[in-house]
C-alpha positions as a Markdown table, in Angstrom:
| # | Residue | x | y | z |
|---|---|---|---|---|
| 1 | Met | 0.3 | 0.0 | 0.0 |
| 2 | Gly | 1.5 | 3.2 | -1.2 |
| 3 | Tyr | 0.1 | 7.2 | -1.6 |
| 4 | Thr | -2.3 | 7.9 | -3.3 |
| 5 | Ile | -2.7 | 11.2 | -5.4 |
| 6 | Glu | -5.5 | 11.8 | -2.2 |
| 7 | Asp | -2.8 | 10.9 | 0.6 |
| 8 | Ala | -0.9 | 13.8 | -1.5 |
| 9 | Ala | -3.1 | 16.1 | -1.9 |
| 10 | Ala | -4.1 | 16.1 | 2.2 |
| 11 | Leu | -1.1 | 16.3 | 2.8 |
| 12 | Ala | -0.3 | 19.4 | 1.0 |
| 13 | Glu | -3.2 | 21.2 | 2.2 |
| 14 | Arg | -2.6 | 20.5 | 5.6 |
| 15 | Ala | 0.9 | 22.3 | 4.7 |
| 16 | Lys | -0.3 | 25.1 | 3.0 |
| 17 | Leu | 0.8 | 24.3 | -0.1 |
| 18 | Arg | -1.3 | 24.3 | -3.7 |
| 19 | Phe | 0.2 | 21.8 | -5.8 |
| 20 | Ser | -1.4 | 21.4 | -9.7 |
| 21 | His | -2.9 | 18.5 | -10.7 |
| 22 | Asp | 0.5 | 16.9 | -12.6 |
| 23 | Gln | 2.5 | 17.8 | -9.8 |
| 24 | Leu | 0.3 | 15.4 | -6.7 |
| 25 | Val | 1.3 | 13.0 | -9.5 |
| 26 | Lys | 5.0 | 13.5 | -9.3 |
| 27 | Leu | 4.7 | 14.0 | -5.6 |
| 28 | Thr | 3.0 | 10.9 | -5.1 |
| 29 | Lys | 5.4 | 8.9 | -7.2 |
| 30 | Asp | 8.4 | 11.0 | -5.0 |
| 31 | Leu | 6.3 | 9.5 | -1.7 |
| 32 | Asn | 6.1 | 6.1 | -3.0 |
| 33 | Asp | 10.3 | 5.8 | -4.3 |
| 34 | Ile | 11.2 | 7.2 | -0.4 |
| 35 | Ile | 9.1 | 5.0 | 1.1 |
| 36 | Arg | 10.1 | 2.2 | -0.8 |
| 37 | Tyr | 13.3 | 3.0 | 0.2 |
| 38 | Val | 12.8 | 2.9 | 3.8 |
| 39 | Asp | 11.6 | -0.2 | 3.4 |
| 40 | Gln | 14.8 | -1.5 | 2.2 |
| 41 | Leu | 16.9 | 0.2 | 5.2 |
| 42 | Ala | 14.0 | -1.7 | 7.1 |
| 43 | Val | 15.4 | -5.2 | 6.1 |
| 44 | Leu | 18.7 | -4.4 | 7.4 |
| 45 | Asp | 21.0 | -6.8 | 9.9 |
| 46 | Thr | 21.7 | -4.7 | 12.5 |
| 47 | Glu | 22.3 | -7.1 | 15.3 |
| 48 | Gly | 25.5 | -6.0 | 16.5 |
| 49 | Val | 26.3 | -2.3 | 15.0 |
| 50 | Pro | 26.8 | 0.1 | 17.7 |
| 51 | Pro | 24.5 | 3.1 | 17.2 |
| 52 | Met | 26.1 | 6.6 | 15.6 |
| 53 | Thr | 25.1 | 10.1 | 15.5 |
| 54 | His | 26.9 | 10.4 | 12.4 |
| 55 | Pro | 28.1 | 8.8 | 9.3 |
| 56 | His | 31.6 | 9.7 | 9.7 |
| 57 | Cys | 34.0 | 9.4 | 12.0 |
| 58 | Phe | 35.3 | 12.9 | 13.5 |
| 59 | Ile | 37.7 | 13.6 | 16.3 |
| 60 | Asn | 38.0 | 17.1 | 18.2 |
| 61 | Val | 41.1 | 18.4 | 18.2 |
| 62 | Trp | 40.9 | 20.5 | 21.5 |
| 63 | Arg | 43.7 | 23.2 | 22.1 |
| 64 | Asp | 44.5 | 24.9 | 25.5 |
| 65 | Asp | 41.7 | 27.9 | 26.5 |
| 66 | Glu | 44.0 | 30.5 | 26.3 |
| 67 | Pro | 43.4 | 33.9 | 25.6 |
| 68 | Arg | 45.0 | 35.0 | 21.5 |
| 69 | Glu | 45.8 | 38.0 | 20.1 |
| 70 | Gly | 42.4 | 39.2 | 18.1 |
| 71 | Leu | 42.1 | 41.0 | 14.8 |
| 72 | Thr | 42.6 | 44.8 | 14.9 |
| 73 | Val | 39.8 | 46.8 | 13.5 |
| 74 | Glu | 41.3 | 47.4 | 10.0 |
| 75 | Gln | 42.2 | 43.4 | 9.7 |
| 76 | Ala | 38.5 | 42.7 | 10.5 |
| 77 | Leu | 37.5 | 45.5 | 7.9 |
| 78 | Ala | 39.7 | 44.8 | 5.2 |
| 79 | Asn | 37.8 | 43.2 | 2.9 |
| 80 | Ala | 34.6 | 45.0 | 3.6 |
| 81 | Pro | 32.7 | 46.4 | 1.2 |
| 82 | Asp | 31.3 | 49.0 | 3.2 |
| 83 | Arg | 32.2 | 50.5 | 6.7 |
| 84 | Gln | 31.4 | 53.2 | 9.0 |
| 85 | Gly | 33.9 | 53.9 | 11.1 |
| 86 | Gln | 35.2 | 51.0 | 12.8 |
| 87 | Phe | 31.7 | 49.0 | 12.1 |
| 88 | Phe | 30.7 | 47.4 | 9.4 |
| 89 | Arg | 27.8 | 49.4 | 7.0 |
| 90 | Val | 25.0 | 46.9 | 5.8 |
| 91 | Pro | 21.9 | 48.4 | 3.9 |
| 92 | Arg | 18.6 | 48.7 | 6.3 |
| 93 | Ile | 16.5 | 45.7 | 6.2 |
| 94 | Val | 14.0 | 46.8 | 8.9 |
| 95 | Ala | 11.9 | 49.9 | 8.0 |
| 96 | Gly | 12.0 | 52.4 | 10.1 |
| 97 | Glu | 13.5 | 55.9 | 10.6 |
| 98 | Ala | 15.5 | 57.3 | 8.1 |
| 99 | Glu | 19.9 | 57.1 | 8.7 |
| 100 | Glu | 20.8 | 60.2 | 10.0 |
């Protein structure tokens, strides 16, 4: 039993998404492909396989937490496309009072 177009339409409605009929057909196929793939994982024998949180084995390299010299203002702003004194200047993204 797989997903039907009606299932995909109901899922889209709950997600507040609108799709054309052709898009719903593709979504239904994609959902069924995903379910078939996950079903393949369900039959794998994982007995004795330790659980993992990441697919790669990373090892943290720690250093002593000692104060180090930081960047100067000039170094920090060297590649800034625009600056105002010792600050980065960026375009306004929130409506409000005009700049002075």
